[in-house]
Structures are given as C-alpha cells and as structure tokens.
C-alpha positions as CSV (number, residue, x, y, z in Angstrom):
1,M,103.8,92.4,141.3
2,D,103.5,91.1,144.6
3,D,100.0,89.4,145.2
4,L,99.7,85.6,144.9
5,I,97.5,82.9,143.3
6,S,96.2,80.0,144.9
7,E,96.1,76.7,143.2
8,A,92.0,77.1,144.0
9,D,92.2,80.3,142.1
10,L,94.3,79.6,139.5
11,C,92.6,79.5,135.9
12,V,95.0,79.8,133.4
13,A,99.2,78.7,133.4
14,V,101.6,79.6,130.3
15,D,104.9,77.6,131.5
16,G,107.6,78.5,128.6
17,V,105.7,78.9,125.8
18,S,107.5,80.1,122.3
19,M,106.0,80.1,118.9
20,Q,107.1,81.1,115.5
21,Y,106.4,80.9,112.5
22,R,107.9,80.0,109.0
23,V,106.6,82.9,106.2
24,P,107.9,83.3,102.5
25,S,109.4,86.7,101.8
26,S,109.9,88.5,98.4
27,E,113.4,89.8,100.3
28,R,116.4,89.2,97.9
29,S,118.6,86.6,99.3
30,P,122.8,87.3,98.7
31,E,122.5,84.3,95.8
32,R,119.7,85.0,94.1
33,P,119.8,87.5,90.8
34,R,119.6,91.4,91.4
35,G,117.0,93.5,89.2
36,I,113.4,93.0,87.1
37,S,114.4,89.6,86.2
38,G,115.1,88.6,89.6
39,Q,111.9,89.8,90.6
40,I,110.2,88.3,88.1
41,R,111.7,84.5,88.9
42,R,111.1,85.4,92.4
43,A,107.2,86.3,92.2
44,A,106.4,82.9,89.7
45,G,109.1,80.6,91.5
46,K,108.8,79.3,95.3
47,Q,109.6,82.0,97.6
48,Q,112.2,81.8,99.8
49,L,111.0,81.0,104.1
50,V,112.2,83.3,106.6
51,T,111.6,82.2,110.8
52,V,109.4,84.6,112.2
53,R,109.9,84.6,116.3
54,A,106.0,85.8,117.2
55,L,107.0,85.3,121.1
56,N,109.7,83.8,123.1
57,S,109.3,81.7,125.8
58,F,107.0,83.2,128.5
59,S,105.4,82.5,131.2
60,M,102.8,83.4,133.6
61,L,99.6,82.5,135.8
62,A,96.2,84.4,135.7
63,G,93.7,84.1,138.5
64,K,90.1,84.6,139.3
65,G,88.8,88.0,139.4
66,E,91.6,89.6,137.4
67,S,91.3,91.6,134.2
68,I,94.9,91.0,132.5
69,G,95.5,94.1,130.0
70,I,98.0,93.2,127.2
71,V,99.9,96.0,125.7
72,G,102.8,96.8,122.9
73,R,103.2,97.4,119.0
74,N,102.1,95.8,116.6
75,G,104.0,91.9,116.1
76,S,104.8,92.1,119.8
77,G,103.1,88.8,120.4
78,K,100.0,89.8,121.7
79,S,97.9,88.3,119.4
80,T,99.9,85.2,119.1
81,L,99.6,84.6,122.9
82,L,95.8,84.9,122.5
83,K,95.4,82.1,120.3
84,L,98.0,80.3,122.6
85,I,95.9,80.5,125.6
86,S,92.8,79.6,123.7
87,G,94.5,76.6,122.0
88,Q,93.9,77.9,118.5
89,V,97.2,77.2,117.7
90,P,99.8,75.1,119.4
91,P,103.2,76.2,121.1
92,D,107.0,75.4,119.4
93,S,107.5,74.5,122.9
94,G,105.6,74.7,126.7
95,A,102.1,74.2,127.7
96,V,99.0,75.7,128.5
97,Y,96.7,75.2,131.0
98,A,92.9,76.6,131.8
99,S,90.5,75.8,134.1
100,S,88.1,75.6,131.2
101,T,87.6,76.1,128.2
102,P,88.8,79.9,127.1
103,V,86.8,82.1,124.4
104,L,88.0,83.8,122.2
105,L,86.9,87.3,120.6
106,G,88.7,88.9,117.9
107,V,88.1,91.4,115.4
108,N,87.7,88.5,112.8
109,A,84.9,86.5,114.6
110,A,83.2,84.4,112.5
111,L,80.6,86.4,111.4
112,V,78.4,86.9,108.2
113,P,78.9,90.6,106.7
114,E,75.3,90.5,104.0
115,L,73.5,89.2,107.1
116,S,71.7,91.7,109.3
117,G,72.9,91.6,113.1
118,D,70.2,89.9,114.2
119,H,70.9,87.0,112.3
120,N,74.3,87.5,113.0
121,V,73.8,87.2,117.4
122,V,72.3,84.0,116.9
123,L,75.1,82.5,114.4
124,G,77.4,83.6,117.0
125,C,75.5,81.8,119.7
126,L,75.6,79.0,118.1
127,A,78.6,78.6,117.1
128,M,79.7,79.4,121.3
129,G,77.1,76.2,121.0
130,L,74.4,78.2,122.9
131,T,70.4,76.4,122.3
132,E,67.6,78.0,120.9
133,E,66.2,78.9,123.9
134,Q,69.3,80.5,125.6
135,I,69.5,82.6,122.5
136,A,65.9,83.6,123.1
137,Q,66.4,84.5,126.5
138,R,69.9,86.3,126.4
139,F,69.0,88.1,122.7
140,D,67.4,91.0,124.2
141,S,70.5,91.5,126.9
142,I,73.0,91.2,123.6
143,V,71.6,93.7,121.9
144,E,71.7,96.0,124.6
145,L,74.8,95.7,125.6
146,S,76.0,96.4,121.6
147,G,74.1,99.3,121.8
148,L,73.0,99.1,118.3
149,E,69.1,99.7,119.1
150,K,67.5,99.6,115.4
151,A,70.9,98.8,113.3
152,I,70.3,95.4,114.6
153,H,68.4,94.7,111.6
154,L,70.8,96.2,109.5
155,P,73.1,94.3,106.9
156,M,76.2,93.8,109.1
157,R,78.3,95.1,106.1
158,S,76.9,98.6,106.7
159,Y,78.4,99.1,110.2
160,S,81.1,101.2,111.1
161,S,84.4,99.4,112.7
162,G,82.9,100.1,116.2
163,M,79.3,98.5,115.9
164,A,80.8,95.5,114.4
165,S,83.5,95.6,117.4
166,R,80.5,96.4,120.1
167,L,78.6,93.3,118.2
168,R,81.5,91.0,118.6
169,F,82.2,91.5,122.1
170,A,78.2,91.5,123.2
171,I,77.8,88.3,121.5
172,A,80.8,86.7,122.9
173,A,80.1,88.1,126.8
174,S,76.7,86.4,126.4
175,I,77.7,83.2,128.1
176,D,79.6,84.1,131.0
177,P,82.8,82.5,130.2
178,E,85.1,81.9,133.1
179,I,88.4,83.1,130.8
180,L,87.4,85.8,128.0
181,L,90.0,86.7,125.6
182,I,89.4,90.0,124.0
183,D,91.6,91.0,120.6
184,E,91.0,94.6,119.8
185,A,87.4,94.9,120.4
186,L,86.7,97.5,122.5
187,N,88.5,100.4,120.7
188,T,85.3,102.0,119.9
189,G,85.3,105.6,120.8
190,D,81.6,105.3,122.0
191,A,81.8,106.1,125.9
192,Q,78.6,104.7,126.5
193,F,79.8,101.3,125.2
194,T,82.7,101.5,126.9
195,D,80.5,101.8,130.5
196,R,78.5,99.3,129.3
197,S,81.5,96.5,128.3
198,R,83.9,97.8,131.9
199,R,80.3,96.8,133.9
200,R,79.7,93.6,131.9
201,M,83.9,92.4,132.4
202,D,83.2,93.8,135.9
203,E,80.5,91.0,136.5
204,L,82.4,88.4,134.5
205,R,85.5,89.0,137.1
206,A,82.7,88.8,140.1
207,N,81.7,85.5,138.9
208,A,84.9,84.1,139.2
209,G,86.2,84.8,135.7
210,C,89.9,85.9,134.1
211,V,89.5,88.5,131.6
212,F,92.7,88.9,129.1
213,L,92.3,92.3,126.7
214,V,94.3,93.3,124.0
215,S,94.7,96.9,122.8
216,H,96.2,99.8,121.7
217,S,93.6,102.2,123.3
218,L,96.0,103.0,126.9
219,K,93.2,104.6,128.0
220,T,90.7,101.4,128.1
221,I,93.7,99.5,129.0
222,T,94.2,101.8,132.5
223,G,89.8,102.0,132.8
224,M,89.2,98.0,132.7
225,C,92.2,96.3,133.7
226,T,93.9,95.2,137.0
227,R,97.2,94.0,135.7
228,V,98.8,95.0,132.2
229,L,101.6,92.9,130.3
230,W,103.7,94.6,128.1
231,L,105.0,92.7,125.5
232,D,107.9,94.2,122.6
233,Q,109.3,91.7,119.8
234,G,107.9,88.5,121.7
235,D,109.5,89.2,125.2
236,L,107.7,90.2,128.4
237,L,109.3,93.3,129.4
238,M,106.8,94.4,132.1
239,D,104.1,92.7,134.5
240,A,102.4,95.2,136.5
241,A,99.8,97.4,138.0
242,P,97.5,99.2,135.0
243,D,99.5,102.7,135.7
244,D,103.0,101.8,136.2
245,A,103.0,99.6,133.0
246,V,101.6,102.2,130.6
247,K,103.7,105.1,132.2
248,A,106.9,102.7,131.2
249,Y,104.7,101.6,127.6
250,R,104.2,105.7,126.7
251,E,107.6,107.1,127.2
252,F,109.1,103.8,125.6
253,T,106.9,104.6,122.3
254,K,107.5,108.6,123.0
255,A,111.1,107.8,122.9
256,L,110.5,105.9,119.5
257,A,108.4,108.4,117.7
258,D,110.9,111.1,118.1
259,E,113.2,108.6,116.5
260,N,115.8,108.4,119.8
261,N,116.5,104.7,119.6
262,Q,118.9,104.7,121.5
263,R,116.7,106.1,124.7
264,A,114.3,103.8,123.7
265,A,116.0,100.5,123.7
266,A,117.4,101.6,127.0
267,L,113.8,101.7,128.7
268,R,113.4,98.7,127.3
269,Q,116.3,96.8,129.0
270,E,115.4,99.2,131.7
271,A,112.5,97.4,131.8
272,L,113.5,94.0,131.4
273,D,116.2,94.1,133.9
274,S,113.4,95.3,136.5
275,L,111.2,92.4,135.8
276,T,114.2,89.7,136.0
277,V,115.1,91.2,139.4
278,A,111.6,90.7,140.5
279,R,111.6,87.3,139.4
280,V,114.1,86.6,141.5
281,L,113.0,88.0,144.7
282,E,109.8,86.6,144.1
283,P,109.4,83.2,146.1
284,P,109.0,80.4,143.6
285,A,105.6,78.7,144.8
286,G,102.4,80.6,144.4
287,R,104.0,83.7,142.8
288,R,102.6,85.2,139.5
289,G,104.4,83.7,136.5
290,R,107.0,85.9,134.8
291,G,108.6,85.6,130.9
292,K,111.3,83.4,131.0
293,H,114.1,84.9,128.6
C-alpha cells in the first residue's frame, strides 16, 4: 500500500515483534521408548517441551480511521498479534506502541454464562472501567446493537454462539475506544447485525479510531475493512487493499483444498516476494510498516 501515515494520525506502531511459545508435546523423541509402555511413561512423567513460533519478526503502522482485517489459516499468528497489540502478552523481541489503551474483544471475553445477558452487560462494562451512571446511559444502546431484544434477560448459556458474539461486540464497542481489537466476534451470519456492527465500526473510525478485525469470514473482511493483512505460519505475506488480499488468500486456500501443495507454496512465495519488493520501493519515512522476515 502506498499511502502514508503521519505521526499525528498514528494509532499503533508494531516494531519488529516476535513471539514463540514453549508447550508440552506427546510426540515421541528418538531416545524415548516406543509402544504402549512408552506412552504410559510419558503420560505419567514430565512431557518434553517444544518451541512453537507464533509470530516471526513483524512490523506495521496503523493510523486513525483505518479498519484493518487480518486473515490467515488457523495457527498463522492472528490472535497472537492482537494479544501483543493489546498488551495481554509481552513480545519476545521488539515493541508495540499505542496512542491509547487498546480494547481487545475476543470470543473468550470474561462474561459469566450462568448470568443473564443484561447482568453480563453490567459486568462487562464495569470490567472496562465504566461507572454505574455511564452503564445506565449506554445500556439501551448496547442491547439495541446486540439485537437480542427480550433474550437479553435469559441466561447467557442459553445463547447461540452468534448471540453471545453479538453481545460481546456490543459491550466492547460501547466505550468508544480509540483502538478496538476484534477476534472472531462478528461471524454471526446475521445480516441485520452485520449492518449495525458495520455502522458502529464506521462511527469508531470517524471518531479518529482504529479497528483491527480477525475473522475467517472473508465477506465480513471485505465489507468492513479498509486494509487487509494476510498472515501465514507467523509471517506477514500481504498488506493490501481488501479485494486484492482476499483474492490472493482465496487462491492460496483453494490450492490447499485441492491438495495442490506446489501451487500453494508458489502463491505463498509470490505474495512474500511482492511484499519484500514493496518494502524496498517505499520511502523509509512515514510509510506503513511491513513484515520483516
């Protein structure tokens, strides 16, 4: 992308961050015993740890008024990137700078399934720092945005995944955050809610806000975002206009579905090479950050 972000408009700067995890694995190492007896020993004893690279060295800039979609296969580093931007976890290297505290809306938002939706609205708003008076002022608009109507009085455990996602979004979007991070919360299949959430995101961006949206729904991404990042295996492959990035990603996933791994690898490398060339050709000052590999 060739448009620039001025310092005054900068919301988020991600500077060479990377992230890896050490997790237990039940995979047999060469020196470990084989067979059932080996599995029993591994289950009873200490499991070996393996390193999982969630995000490779990554840089980007995000400006006011942008809605940035993030696409990629499971395990590509999408949710890790949001956690790093939100400050939930520190990076292994690099740093993240934000003009205000980002608000992360995830599918595992800390709400209580046994409580009714309206009680969860209060809990969620309190957790975000709103006063009782502010909650009372915004309660009706939260319910309206969620589209739950009378279901707001039912236990949240009775909600479908779409209903619960709509409620989480409505709560998070109620505080007019300058930086809103949304992780898989808009895949509800509800056309009316899609229209309402799009209008709300437009309002946030119009108020000099910045939105990051992780979603497997490519229709949601192209309909709500002004820019798209394509991540794969921890690498940034593409930073482009929504239609261009989604088209490239669709071709890649189709090749994988057709078990044409050679074609998929070629498409991946093509995207990576194009990104590298774009970084070289861009002026160094004021440009949007690109992934560093």
